[in-house]
C-alpha positions in Angstrom: -44.4 -31.2 -10.4 -46.5 -29.1 -12.8 -47.2 -26.7 -10.0 -43.5 -26.2 -9.3 -42.8 -25.5 -13.0 -45.7 -23.1 -13.2 -44.4 -21.3 -10.1 -41.0 -20.9 -11.6 -42.4 -19.5 -14.8 -44.5 -16.9 -12.9 -41.5 -15.8 -10.7 -40.8 -12.2 -11.5 -37.5 -11.2 -13.1 -35.0 -10.2 -10.3 -34.5 -6.6 -11.5 -32.8 -5.6 -8.3 -30.1 -8.3 -8.7 -29.7 -7.5 -12.4 -29.2 -3.8 -11.6 -26.7 -4.6 -8.8 -24.6 -6.8 -11.1 -24.8 -4.3 -14.0 -23.6 -1.5 -11.6 -20.7 -3.6 -10.4 -19.7 -4.4 -14.1 -19.9 -0.7 -15.0 -17.8 0.4 -12.0 -15.2 -2.3 -12.8 -15.0 -1.1 -16.4 -14.7 2.5 -15.3 -11.8 1.6 -13.0 -10.0 -0.6 -15.6 -10.5 1.8 -18.6 -7.6 4.2 -17.6 -5.3 1.2 -17.1 -6.3 -0.1 -20.6 -5.6 3.4 -22.1 -2.2 3.5 -20.3 -1.2 0.1 -21.7 -2.3 1.1 -25.2 -0.4 4.4 -25.1 2.7 2.6 -24.0 3.0 0.8 -27.3 2.3 3.8 -29.6 4.5 6.5 -31.0 3.8 10.3 -31.0 1.8 10.3 -34.2 -0.4 7.3 -33.2 -1.2 8.9 -29.9 -2.2 12.2 -31.5 -4.1 10.9 -34.6 -5.1 7.3 -33.6 -5.5 7.6 -29.8 -8.3 5.0 -29.5 -7.2 2.8 -32.4 -6.0 -0.7 -31.6 -3.9 -1.8 -34.6 -0.2 -2.3 -35.4 2.5 -1.3 -35.4 3.0 -1.7 -31.7 6.2 0.0 -30.5 7.5 -2.4 -27.8 10.8 -0.6 -28.0 9.2 2.0 -25.7 9.6 -0.4 -22.9 13.2 -1.1 -23.7 14.1 2.6 -23.7 12.1 3.4 -20.5 13.6 0.4 -18.7 17.1 1.5 -19.6 16.4 4.9 -17.9 14.8 3.6 -14.7 16.3 0.1 -14.2 19.0 1.4 -11.8 16.3 3.1 -9.7 14.1 0.1 -9.2 16.4 -1.4 -6.6 16.3 1.9 -4.7 12.5 1.7 -4.5 12.7 -1.9 -3.4 15.1 -1.1 -0.6 13.0 1.9 0.6 9.7 0.0 0.4 10.9 -3.2 2.0 12.9 -1.5 4.8 9.9 0.8 5.6 7.5 -2.1 5.7 9.6 -4.3 7.9 10.3 -1.5 10.4 6.7 -0.2 10.5 5.3 -3.7 10.9 7.7 -4.7 13.7 7.3 -1.5 15.8 3.6 -1.2 15.2 2.8 -4.8 16.1 4.8 -4.5 19.3 3.2 -1.2 20.2 -0.3 -2.4 19.5 0.3 -5.4 21.7 1.7 -3.3 24.5 -1.3 -0.9 24.4 -3.8 -3.7 24.1 -2.5 -6.1 26.7 0.0 -4.6 29.1 -0.4 -2.2 32.0 2.2 0.5 32.5 2.3 4.1 33.8 0.8 6.8 31.6 -0.6 4.2 29.2 -3.8 6.1 28.4 -2.0 9.4 28.1 0.5 8.1 25.7 -2.2 6.4 23.6 -4.2 9.6 23.6 -1.1 11.5 22.3 -0.6 8.9 19.6 -4.3 9.0 18.7 -4.2 12.9 18.5 -1.3 12.7 16.1 -3.6 10.9 13.6 -5.5 14.2 13.3 -2.5 16.2 12.1 -1.9 16.4 8.3 1.2 14.5 7.2 2.6 17.6 5.4 3.0 19.4 8.7 5.8 16.9 9.6 7.8 17.7 6.4 9.9 20.6 7.7 10.5 19.3 11.2 11.4 15.9 9.9 13.8 17.4 7.3 15.4 19.5 10.0 15.8 16.4 12.2 17.3 14.3 9.4 19.7 17.2 8.6 20.8 17.4 12.3 21.3 13.7 12.4 23.4 13.7 9.3 21.4 11.1 7.5 20.3 13.1 4.4 21.0 11.5 1.0 20.6 8.0 2.5 17.6 5.6 2.7 17.2 6.2 6.5 15.1 9.4 6.4 12.5 7.7 4.1 12.4 4.5 6.1 12.2 6.3 9.5 9.7 8.9 8.3 7.4 6.3 7.0 7.5 4.3 10.2 6.8 7.4 12.2 3.9 8.7 10.1 2.2 5.3 9.5 2.4 4.2 13.2 -0.5 6.1 14.8 -3.3 4.7 12.7 -1.9 1.1 12.6 -1.1 1.1 16.3 -4.7 2.1 16.9 -5.9 -0.8 14.7 -3.5 -3.3 16.3 -4.3 -2.2 19.8 -8.1 -2.6 19.2 -7.6 -6.0 17.5 -5.5 -7.3 20.4 -7.8 -5.9 23.1 -10.7 -7.8 21.6 -9.0 -11.2 22.0 -10.0 -13.3 25.1 -7.7 -12.4 28.0 -7.8 -16.1 29.1 -5.6 -17.0 26.1 -2.8 -14.8 27.3 -3.3 -15.7 30.9 -3.0 -19.5 30.2 0.3 -19.0 28.5 1.6 -16.9 31.4 0.6 -19.7 33.8 2.6 -22.2 31.6 5.6 -20.0 32.1 5.6 -18.0 28.9 7.2 -14.5 28.9 5.5 -11.4 27.5 7.6 -11.7 24.3 6.6 -15.3 23.9 3.0 -14.3 24.3 3.5 -11.8 21.6 5.5 -14.1 19.3 3.5 -17.3 19.6 0.0 -16.0 20.3 -0.5 -12.4 19.3 1.4 -12.6 16.0 -0.7 -15.5 14.6 -3.9 -13.7 15.6 -2.6 -10.5 14.0 -1.4 -12.1 10.8 -4.3 -10.8 8.6 -3.9 -7.3 10.0 -0.1 -7.5 9.5 -0.6 -8.5 5.9 -3.0 -5.7 5.3 -0.6 -3.2 6.9 2.4 -4.5 5.0 0.6 -4.1 1.7 -0.6 -0.6 2.6 2.8 0.6 3.7 4.7 -1.0 0.8 2.3 0.7 -1.7 2.6 4.1 0.1 6.4 4.1 0.1 6.6 2.8 -3.5 4.4 5.7 -4.7 5.9 8.4 -2.4 7.4 11.3 -4.3 7.8 14.4 -2.1 9.8 13.1 0.8 12.4 11.1 -1.3 12.8 14.2 -3.5 13.5 16.4 -0.5 15.8 14.1 1.4 17.8 12.3 -1.3 19.9 14.6 -3.5 22.0 12.0 -5.5 20.1 10.9 -8.6 21.5 7.4 -8.4 20.1 6.9 -4.9 16.6 8.2 -5.7 13.6 5.9 -6.1 11.5 5.1 -9.1 8.9 7.9 -8.7 11.5 10.6 -8.7 13.3 9.0 -11.6 10.0 9.0 -13.6 9.6 12.7 -12.9 13.1 13.4 -14.3 12.3 11.2 -17.3 9.2 13.2 -18.0 11.2 16.5 -17.9 13.9 15.1 -20.1 11.6 13.7 -22.8 8.6 16.0 -23.1 6.0 14.8 -25.6 7.3 11.3 -25.9 4.1 10.0 -24.2 4.5 6.4 -25.4 7.9 5.9 -23.8 6.8 7.8 -20.7 3.7 5.7 -20.3 5.8 2.6 -20.7 7.8 3.7 -17.7 4.7 4.2 -15.7 3.5 0.7 -16.6 6.8 -0.8 -15.5 6.6 1.1 -12.2 3.0 -0.2 -11.6 3.8 -3.9 -12.4 5.4 -4.7 -9.0 2.3 -3.4 -7.2 -0.1 -5.4 -9.4 2.0 -8.5 -8.9 2.1 -7.9 -5.1 -1.7 -7.3 -5.0 -2.6 -10.5 -6.9 -0.2 -12.6 -4.8 -1.5 -11.2 -1.5 -5.1 -10.7 -2.5 -6.3 -13.4 -0.1 -4.4 -11.9 2.9 -5.6 -8.4 1.9 -9.3 -9.5 2.0 -8.8 -11.4 5.2 -7.2 -8.3 6.8 -10.2 -6.1 5.7 -12.6 -8.7 7.0 -10.8 -9.1 10.3 -10.7 -5.4 10.8 -14.4 -5.0 10.1 -15.3 -7.6 12.6 -12.9 -6.5 15.4 -13.0 -2.7 15.2 
């Protein structure tokens, strides 16, 4: 017993572990500090921001949130429609395409997948003018459709590649046994592939939702009516209409970020599972 106590006393201090944890803490503080400043700015007036930027003391101007919410409240539902619609369409089409490329055999399969893979190498901004022209020809400008369809088209190549790789790694015997039992291909997809793909679907859903929620350029180009525009465009107009009122403007940005924070905390487990599954299977 005395020998064990003496050995514990002589054990060197784990400097490597301490340095690792200190680095993690510093990185977390560096990432959270801008969020902290944003929240503090949102409850200050112009004079406090200029002369007491880092001070944390009353008065706290919570009316900034009321004013900002009055401006952007009608636009929140537009962002929800665009983000949810884009996510549902992208997830549905991508999961089906990934299953088809990963499990089915059809003519020109490798060629089509190669074209899809090559599209990943193109910058997204290159699609802006052709996509706008197509939306204009179809007569769907100033509606949610261009945003939803454009997101589904631009997000698909990468996620189809991920889904296809994930499905191809699954044992073929699982799918063959269901076919022997009389299951159709869609039943194979619905009852076998979808449960296996659930972590990746959750990860993709979060990624697409956040992308569309934060998108600015494409909704600005394709949606002309202000009352139909999403939150990001509304915040830009709010900034132009109220230059210098940084407290109220920052309150608007905090309101816009809250749904994403809530979504992340609710789906954190699925997000981590998706990252882990992807790292194992890819």
